[in-house]
C-alpha positions, 0 to 999 in steps of 0.5 A: 542640222538644216538651221543656218545661224545668222549674224545681223549688223542692223545699222542705221545706214546699212544692214549686213547679214552674215551666214555661218559657213558662208560669210557676209552674204548681204550688204544693203542700205537700211531703206524701205520704199512704201506706198502711202495709200496701200502701206505696202513695201515697193522696194527694200535696200539698194533699190529703195535707196535709189529712190531717196529724195526722188519719189512721187507724192504717194511713195515714201522712202523711209529709213526705219533705223535712227541713231542705231535703234528702231525708229519705225517698228513696222518698217524695220520688221518688213525690212528684216523679213525681206532680207532674211527671206532673201538670204535664207532662200527656200529654207522655209522650215529652218528657224535660224538662231539670230545674233544682232548687234546694238549700240553699247548704251541703248535702253532695255526698251530699245533692246527689247524692240530689236529682239522682238523685231527679229523674233517676229521674222522667224528667229528661233532664238535671238541674241543681242551683243554690243557693237563695239565688242563685236567690231573689235572681234571682227577687226581681229583683236583678241579681247579674251586676254586680261589686257586693254584693247580700245575700239572706236566704231563710227557708224551711220547713226552712232559712234561707239567707243569702248575699252575691252578686256577679258572678253567684256567691256570695261568702259564705253560710251555711245554718242549719236554723232556719226556718218548721218550727222556729217551729212547733215553738217555738210547740208547745213554748211552749204545752205548757210554759206552758199544759199544752196539746198542739197539733198542727203545723197549729194551730201554723202557724195561730197563726204566720200569724194572730197571729205576730210577731217584733218586740216590740210590732208586733202585738197580736192574740189567738187562741183555741187548741184542743188537748188538756189534758195534765192532764185529757186532755180538749179545752181552749181557751186564748187566745194573744196575739201577745206570747206568740208573739214570746216563743216565737220569740225564741230561734230568730229571734236565731240567724238574726240572729246568722248574718246578722251572721256573714255580714256580718262575712266580707264584703269591705269594698267589698261591705259598702258596696254592701249599705248602699246597696242594703239586704237583700232577704228572700225565702221564706215566712218573710219573710211573718212580721210584723216580720221586716223591722223586726227585721233593720233594727234589728239589722243597721243596714241597710235591709231590704226584702221581695221582691215575692212572697217565696213564689214567688221561688225558682220565678221565679228558676228561670224566669229561669235556664231562659232562660239554661240555656246559661250553666249547662250550661257548668259541668256 
């Protein structure tokens, strides 16, 4: 009875951990700071995130997850170990059952890597579930009935789009365009237009503060500091919401195109249900200004943002942990 079941949303940008009976107990950036000489972890999570782009030569801040999958196995293991110990506290004897979420169409090799990393951190049994399904459950959708539900989960590394019915995925796609891509788009735009070099942290600040994906929805301005590529000196410019929308337009329309493709492959009966129920947006990307309006105008279907888009997947793992017997039958 001492074993705690743990649900993990192993995201490219953030890692969230849910403990059965306690709720979401951890939400930290997926970043590890490593000493390059000793190969030891100096900081993990929030503390390491503060160091991004600000470390001396021998210290490296690494994001071990890329596009929703493990890019650096060792570092991911260090990160998982650290966080599981942090939430599991003094429970050295307990080997929890762990439920981890992964993007919907990653390869078997990538799935095995995620599973192995969790097993090596002391998981008694490790279960993998597809992210859009867990996000839909966490957003409060009843996917057990024979009717269509559509969810668009815009994370840090991937955007997962899925139609669900009878507890499973009918059609889905996973594209590697999401929050991190938006940051890179902003960096490139500022560099091309203003010859100013900015870092990832600044790009994310711009995205969250004045960013919008729906033209004319927001008219804010922000002072942006960086390094002038011509003079090499620090320089400040003023960026507007309109410019951010322009910077993100291409990537955003790739997501819209992917959503249209999924809808085109959907059986007509389920399409009718989606027109009634609408589409639910989850993931950190759903918090970007104007996404709901843009999807509604492009897909001609009502679009709603989940109540807590950032924690949907973690909350979904909690609901699944209560029904682990249903998943265990699959393994």
